[in-house]
C-alpha positions in Angstrom: 31.2 -125.5 149.8 30.4 -122.1 151.5 33.7 -120.5 150.6 33.6 -117.1 149.1 36.0 -116.2 146.3 36.5 -114.5 143.1 35.9 -115.0 139.4 38.7 -113.3 137.6 38.6 -113.1 133.8 41.5 -111.8 131.7 40.7 -110.7 128.2 42.7 -109.7 125.2 40.7 -108.5 122.2 42.0 -109.8 118.9 43.1 -107.4 116.2 40.1 -106.3 114.2 37.6 -106.1 117.0 36.7 -102.4 117.5 37.3 -101.3 121.1 33.8 -99.7 121.3 32.2 -103.0 120.3 34.1 -104.9 122.9 33.4 -102.4 125.7 29.7 -101.8 124.8 29.0 -105.5 124.8 30.7 -106.1 128.1 29.4 -103.0 129.9 25.8 -103.1 128.6 25.1 -106.9 128.3 27.7 -109.2 129.9 28.4 -107.5 133.2 25.0 -106.2 134.2 23.5 -109.7 133.5 25.7 -111.0 136.2 25.2 -108.2 138.7 21.4 -109.0 138.4 22.2 -112.1 140.5 23.3 -110.5 143.8 23.0 -113.8 145.5 26.1 -114.9 143.5 28.0 -111.7 142.5 28.6 -109.0 145.1 30.2 -106.7 142.6 31.8 -106.5 139.1 34.9 -104.4 138.4 36.9 -103.8 135.1 40.6 -103.1 135.1 43.1 -102.0 132.4 46.7 -103.2 132.5 49.0 -100.6 134.2 52.2 -102.5 133.6 52.7 -102.8 129.8 51.9 -106.5 129.9 49.1 -108.5 128.2 46.3 -109.4 128.5 45.1 -105.8 128.5 41.9 -106.3 130.5 40.8 -107.9 133.7 37.2 -108.3 135.0 37.0 -109.2 138.7 33.8 -110.4 140.4 33.6 -111.1 144.1 31.5 -114.3 144.5 29.5 -114.8 147.7 29.9 -118.6 147.6 32.0 -120.4 145.0 29.6 -123.4 144.8 27.1 -121.0 143.2 29.2 -121.1 140.1 28.2 -124.8 139.6 24.4 -124.0 139.7 22.1 -123.7 136.7 21.6 -120.0 137.6 25.2 -119.3 136.6 25.9 -122.0 134.0 22.9 -121.1 131.9 24.3 -117.6 131.5 27.1 -119.0 129.4 24.9 -121.7 127.8 22.3 -119.1 126.6 24.6 -116.5 125.1 23.0 -114.0 122.8 24.2 -114.2 119.2 25.9 -110.8 119.7 27.8 -112.1 122.7 28.9 -115.2 120.9 30.1 -113.2 117.9 32.0 -110.7 120.1 33.6 -113.1 122.5 34.8 -115.2 119.6 37.1 -112.2 118.9 38.5 -112.1 122.4 41.1 -114.4 124.1 39.5 -115.2 127.4 40.9 -117.0 130.4 38.7 -117.6 133.5 40.1 -118.1 137.0 38.2 -119.5 139.9 39.8 -118.5 143.2 38.8 -119.5 146.8 39.3 -116.8 149.5 41.9 -117.9 152.1 42.5 -114.7 154.1 41.8 -111.0 154.1 43.3 -107.9 155.8 41.7 -104.4 155.3 42.6 -100.9 156.1 40.2 -98.9 158.4 39.8 -96.6 155.4 38.7 -99.4 153.0 35.2 -99.2 151.6 33.8 -101.8 149.2 34.6 -100.5 145.8 31.0 -100.8 144.5 30.0 -98.3 147.3 32.2 -95.6 145.8 31.1 -93.3 143.1 32.6 -93.8 139.6 34.9 -90.8 140.1 36.1 -92.1 143.5 36.7 -95.6 142.1 38.4 -94.8 138.8 42.1 -95.3 138.9 42.3 -97.5 142.0 45.1 -99.9 141.6 45.0 -103.7 141.9 48.2 -105.8 142.3 47.9 -109.5 141.6 50.8 -111.7 142.5 50.8 -115.4 141.4 52.6 -117.9 143.6 53.3 -121.5 143.0 54.2 -124.2 145.6 57.5 -126.0 145.6 57.6 -129.8 146.1 57.8 -129.7 149.9 55.3 -131.2 152.3 55.1 -128.0 154.4 55.0 -125.6 151.4 51.4 -124.5 151.8 51.6 -124.2 155.6 54.8 -122.1 155.5 53.5 -119.9 152.7 50.3 -119.1 154.6 52.1 -118.5 157.9 54.5 -116.0 156.3 51.8 -114.3 154.3 49.4 -113.8 157.1 51.8 -113.1 159.9 54.4 -110.9 158.2 53.8 -110.0 154.6 50.2 -108.7 154.8 51.2 -106.7 157.9 54.1 -105.1 156.2 52.1 -104.3 153.1 49.6 -102.4 155.3 52.4 -99.9 156.0 52.7 -99.0 152.3 51.1 -95.5 151.6 47.8 -95.9 149.8 47.3 -99.6 150.8 43.6 -100.5 151.3 43.3 -104.3 151.4 45.2 -107.5 150.9 43.5 -110.8 150.1 45.0 -114.2 149.6 43.3 -116.6 147.3 44.1 -120.1 146.1 43.0 -122.1 143.0 39.4 -123.0 143.7 38.2 -126.5 144.3 36.0 -126.0 141.2 39.3 -126.2 139.2 41.5 -128.5 141.3 38.9 -131.3 141.2 39.3 -131.2 137.5 43.0 -131.6 137.7 44.2 -127.9 137.9 47.4 -127.3 139.9 47.0 -125.4 143.2 48.3 -121.8 143.0 48.1 -118.9 145.4 47.2 -115.3 144.4 48.0 -112.3 146.5 45.4 -109.6 145.5 46.1 -106.1 146.8 44.0 -102.9 146.5 45.7 -99.5 146.6 44.6 -95.9 146.1 45.3 -94.1 142.9 48.4 -92.4 144.3 50.3 -94.9 146.4 53.7 -96.1 147.7 54.2 -99.1 145.3 57.9 -99.3 144.7 58.6 -97.0 147.6 60.7 -97.8 150.7 57.9 -99.5 152.7 57.0 -101.6 149.7 60.6 -102.6 149.1 61.0 -103.5 152.7 58.1 -105.9 152.5 59.8 -107.7 149.7 63.3 -108.1 151.3 62.8 -109.7 154.7 64.7 -112.8 155.8 61.4 -114.7 156.2 60.4 -113.9 152.6 63.7 -115.1 151.3 63.3 -118.3 153.3 59.8 -118.8 151.8 60.8 -118.2 148.2 64.0 -120.3 148.6 62.2 -123.3 150.0 58.4 -123.2 149.7 57.1 -121.0 146.9 58.0 -119.5 143.6 56.9 -116.2 142.1 55.0 -117.1 138.9 53.9 -113.6 137.8 52.9 -110.1 139.0 50.4 -107.8 137.4 49.3 -104.2 138.1 45.8 -103.1 137.0 43.9 -99.8 137.1 40.2 -99.7 137.7 38.1 -98.1 134.9 34.6 -99.4 135.2 32.3 -100.6 138.0 29.3 -102.6 137.0 25.8 -102.1 138.4 22.8 -104.3 137.5 21.6 -101.8 134.9 23.4 -101.1 131.6 24.4 -97.4 131.3 27.4 -97.2 128.9 26.2 -94.6 126.4 29.8 -93.6 125.6 30.8 -96.8 124.0 27.4 -97.1 122.3 27.8 -93.7 120.8 30.9 -94.8 118.9 29.1 -97.7 117.1 27.5 -97.4 113.7 23.7 -97.9 113.8 23.8 -101.5 112.5 26.3 -102.6 115.2 24.6 -100.7 118.0 21.2 -102.2 117.5 20.7 -105.0 120.1 17.7 -106.6 121.7 18.0 -109.2 124.4 16.1 -112.5 124.0 13.5 -111.5 126.5 13.0 -108.1 124.8 13.7 -106.2 128.1 17.0 -104.6 127.0 17.5 -102.7 123.8 20.3 -100.4 122.6 20.4 -98.2 119.5 22.5 -95.4 118.1 20.4 -94.1 115.3 21.6 -90.7 113.9 24.2 -90.4 116.7 21.5 -90.6 119.3 22.5 -93.4 121.6 19.8 -94.8 123.8 19.5 -97.7 126.2 16.2 -99.3 127.3 16.4 -101.8 130.1 15.2 -102.6 133.6 16.1 -102.7 137.2 14.7 -105.1 139.8 14.7 -103.4 143.2 16.1 -105.6 146.0 13.6 -104.1 148.5 10.5 -105.9 147.1 11.3 -107.1 143.6 9.6 -104.3 141.7 10.8 -104.2 138.1 11.4 -100.7 136.8 11.8 -100.3 133.0 13.9 -97.2 132.1 15.3 -95.4 129.1 18.7 -93.6 129.2 19.7 -91.2 126.4 21.3 -87.9 125.6 24.9 -86.8 126.2 27.0 -90.0 126.3 29.8 -88.6 128.4 30.0 -90.7 131.6 30.4 -87.5 133.5 27.4 -85.7 131.9 24.8 -84.3 134.4 21.5 -86.2 134.5 18.0 -85.0 134.3 15.3 -87.5 135.4 11.6 -87.3 134.7 8.7 -88.9 136.6 5.5 -89.6 134.7 2.0 -89.4 135.9 -0.2 -92.2 137.1 -1.5 -94.4 134.3 1.0 -93.0 131.7 4.3 -94.5 130.5 7.8 -93.0 130.1 6.8 -92.1 126.5 4.6 -89.3 127.8 7.9 -87.3 127.8 8.8 -88.0 124.1 8.2 -84.4 123.0 10.0 -82.8 125.9 12.9 -85.1 125.7 13.4 -84.2 122.0 13.5 -80.6 123.0 15.8 -81.2 125.9 18.3 -83.1 123.7 18.3 -80.2 121.2 18.3 -77.3 123.7 20.4 -78.8 126.5 22.8 -81.2 124.8 25.0 -81.3 127.9 22.5 -83.4 129.8 21.9 -87.1 130.0 18.2 -87.9 130.4 16.6 -90.7 132.4 12.9 -91.7 132.3 11.2 -94.7 133.7 7.8 -96.4 134.3 6.7 -95.7 137.8 5.4 -98.4 140.2 2.1 -99.8 139.0 2.5 -99.0 135.3 3.5 -102.5 134.3 2.8 -104.6 137.4 3.4 -104.7 141.2 5.4 -107.3 143.2 3.5 -110.1 145.0 2.0 -110.0 147.5 0.8 -106.6 146.3 0.9 -103.7 148.7 -0.6 -100.2 148.5 1.9 -97.7 147.2 2.9 -94.6 149.1 4.8 -91.5 148.0 7.7 -92.6 150.1 7.8 -95.9 148.1 7.7 -94.0 144.8 10.6 -91.7 146.0 12.6 -94.7 147.2 12.0 -96.5 143.9 13.7 -93.6 142.1 16.6 -93.7 144.6 16.9 -97.4 143.9 17.0 -96.9 140.1 19.7 -94.2 140.5 21.8 -96.6 142.6 21.5 -99.3 140.1 22.6 -96.9 137.4 25.4 -95.6 139.6 24.0 -92.0 139.4 25.0 -90.4 142.6 23.1 -87.1 142.1 20.6 -85.6 139.6 21.1 -82.2 138.1 17.3 -81.9 138.0 14.2 -83.9 138.5 10.9 -83.1 136.7 7.6 -84.7 137.6 3.9 -84.3 136.8 0.7 -85.3 138.7 1.6 -88.3 140.8 5.2 -87.8 139.4 5.0 -84.2 140.7 4.1 -85.4 144.2 6.9 -88.0 143.9 9.3 -85.3 142.8 8.6 -83.2 145.9 8.8 -86.2 148.1 12.1 -87.2 146.6 13.5 -83.7 147.3 12.3 -84.0 150.9 13.5 -87.6 151.4 16.6 -87.7 149.2 17.7 -84.1 149.0 21.4 -84.9 148.7 20.6 -86.7 145.5 19.2 -83.8 143.5 20.2 -80.2 142.7 16.8 -78.8 141.8 13.4 -79.9 140.8 10.3 -79.0 138.8 7.0 -80.3 140.2 4.0 -80.0 137.9 0.2 -80.3 138.2 -0.1 -81.9 141.6 -1.4 -81.2 145.0 0.7 -81.0 148.2 -2.0 -82.8 150.1 -4.8 -85.3 149.3 -8.4 -85.0 150.1 -11.2 -87.4 151.1 -13.1 -86.5 147.9 -10.1 -87.5 145.8 -9.7 -90.8 147.7 -13.3 -91.7 147.0 -12.8 -90.8 143.3 -9.8 -93.1 143.1 -11.8 -96.0 144.6 -14.5 -95.4 141.9 -11.9 -95.4 139.2 -10.4 -98.7 140.5 -13.9 -100.3 140.4 -14.3 -99.1 136.8 -10.9 -100.3 135.7 -11.5 -103.8 137.2 -14.9 -104.1 135.5 -16.1 -105.2 132.1 -18.1 -102.4 130.4 -20.8 -102.8 127.7 -20.8 -99.9 125.2 -24.2 -98.5 124.6 -23.9 -98.0 120.9 -23.0 -101.5 119.7 -23.4 -103.6 122.9 -19.7 -104.5 122.6 -17.9 -105.3 125.9 -14.5 -103.9 126.6 -12.2 -103.9 129.6 -13.0 -101.2 132.1 -9.5 -99.8 131.9 -10.4 -98.7 128.3 -13.5 -96.9 129.5 -11.4 -95.3 132.3 -8.8 -94.2 129.8 -11.3 -92.3 127.7 -12.9 -90.6 130.7 -9.6 -89.7 132.3 -7.9 -88.3 129.2 -11.0 -86.3 128.4 -10.5 -84.5 131.7 -6.8 -84.0 131.3 -6.5 -82.1 128.1 -7.3 -78.5 127.1 -10.1 -78.2 124.4 -7.6 -76.9 121.9 -5.4 -80.0 122.1 -5.4 -82.0 118.8 -7.2 -85.4 118.5 -3.9 -87.1 117.7 -2.5 -86.2 121.0 -5.7 -87.2 122.8 -5.7 -90.6 121.1 -2.0 -91.2 121.8 -2.5 -90.6 125.5 -5.8 -92.6 125.6 -4.0 -95.6 124.2 -1.2 -95.1 126.7 -3.6 -95.0 129.6 -5.6 -98.0 128.4 -2.4 -100.1 128.3 -1.8 -99.7 132.1 -1.7 -102.9 134.2 -5.0 -103.0 136.1 -3.7 -104.5 139.3 -0.8 -102.1 139.1 -3.2 -99.2 138.9 -5.2 -100.5 141.8 -2.3 -100.5 144.2 -0.2 -97.7 142.6 -2.9 -95.1 142.8 -3.2 -95.5 146.6 -0.1 -93.4 146.9 -2.5 -90.5 146.3 -5.1 -91.4 148.9 -3.7 -90.1 152.1 -0.8 -87.8 152.2 0.0 -84.2 153.3 3.3 -82.5 152.5 2.3 -78.9 153.2 4.2 -78.6 156.5 7.0 -81.0 155.6 7.8 -79.0 152.4 8.8 -76.0 154.6 11.9 -77.9 155.4 12.9 -78.5 151.8 16.4 -77.3 151.1 16.3 -78.2 147.3 15.4 -75.3 145.0 12.1 -76.0 143.2 9.9 -74.6 140.5 6.1 -75.3 140.4 4.4 -75.5 137.0 0.7 -76.0 136.2 -1.4 -76.1 133.0 -3.8 -73.1 132.8 -6.8 -75.3 132.3 -6.0 -78.1 134.7 -9.2 -78.8 136.7 -10.8 -75.9 134.8 -8.3 -73.7 136.7 -8.8 -75.2 140.1 -5.3 -76.6 140.3 -3.8 -73.2 139.5 -5.5 -71.8 142.6 -4.5 -74.9 144.7 -0.8 -74.7 143.7 -0.7 -70.9 144.2 -2.0 -71.6 147.7 0.9 -73.9 148.7 3.7 -72.5 146.7 4.8 -70.3 149.6 5.3 -73.4 151.8 8.4 -74.5 149.9 11.6 -73.9 151.8 12.4 -70.6 153.3 11.3 -68.4 150.4 8.6 -70.3 148.7 8.6 -71.3 145.0 7.6 -69.6 141.8 4.5 -70.9 140.1 4.6 -70.9 136.3 1.3 -71.3 134.4 1.4 -72.9 130.9 -1.3 -71.3 128.7 -3.9 -73.4 126.9 -2.9 -76.7 128.4 -4.4 -79.0 131.0 -3.1 -81.7 133.3 -0.1 -82.7 131.2 1.3 -79.5 129.7 4.7 -81.1 128.7 2.8 -83.7 126.6 0.1 -81.3 125.2 2.5 -78.5 124.2 6.2 -79.3 124.9 7.4 -76.0 123.5 5.0 -74.0 125.7 6.1 -76.0 128.7 9.8 -75.6 127.7 9.4 -71.8 127.4 8.3 -71.8 131.1 11.0 -74.0 132.5 14.1 -73.4 130.4 15.4 -70.5 132.5 15.2 -72.7 135.7 17.1 -75.5 134.0 
């Protein structure tokens, strides 16, 4: 059965279930889990009643092929519910509808709702009309003929009309004895002509009267207003922020998704799988929970994790509470897809664009990156300039060199080896030896041992194969001429002691290439390669004006 269709779920929370608990579970667990199966679910939309009827909520999922809903891929979602989901859904009256698509008519102005921004989509209206068949041998034939030849055409004249689809009770239900019903599902803009003269005319034709007198009966009519569009990544900090700490704490069975709201600091940790090549990107979203809050994203350096930003993020949340903050582990930190391919800066920039799309973030207020993340930040501004307002690129070079490429190959060989320590003849993975040597170069002599050890442990935990293919993004690139075309305002930052001062000179040399006027270069005193990790306050002092 190749028929596309819809899974429509009406929900009425029972008295006593806090609204925030209901929405946080649905938005951060239930919906994204389904949107992570794009082969089945093309989208996921949540609506509130706009007609003073109950149930109060509708979730609508366009299904690529209704037979997919009989596969283990889908049925195991329900069979393997988390304890949190089982407890919450037990407090909701739920009715699931499986509908096969019969026909569709679209306005030239119609765009798939999942392609709209949240602001563009919020408030779109959905009208659902339920029709039953009378006991007449030609009932279905006559209903379809009227609907497709007259009714849909007349509805298309209603101001604000976007799309009309006709569904029928799916074979998935009728083979179990369910009665065949038809459902007219109509999309309209926020402001529309429902109830106006064009709409009334579509409801009062002689043909319609003939159909309702002889072939079909109106069983119900609902009007819904769109309020949430799912992506494959949980992002609802707003509902999470309203939950007490005990209720907000959640961890999925695989440990890949976590939510907390400790001390009124909501945070979501989860992951995105990119459709381009299957790369899994872990991320952390926190800060201002307002869905409309501007977002700052940060790109970490090669071999480090998103936790290298811990100190700066704490400062950001205190000093710029208006922002939401996104950080993530770059390609190669955890692993790479198979078959593995050498990374490029273009791939790294596109990875971030894919993460933003999954989180439905249309534009960043600012992007901050360091080392490989600094190069990625510049490449993102060049490649996806419409998605970022400004950027801060730190401790990187605008072009690679042959000497650096040779050094990376030597580091790969070390990381993939097994090293015998001279003092006690103990063997350790080469990545541990690489971590010690690398971090020793990164930090200023004044940096405390706790910070050095923290970073050494972080580097040693990098996936070795991921490092091998991820670092190749730094082998052969040159952005010095390309960056002249950059239209995004940027600030360059460098630690005073990075490369014993060599990188200060290098960045000073290319800062004039950025855009029409060049970029300012800020030097953070008594820091090395990762100034925001070594001395977050000193780094903040240099960038706060730009942000």
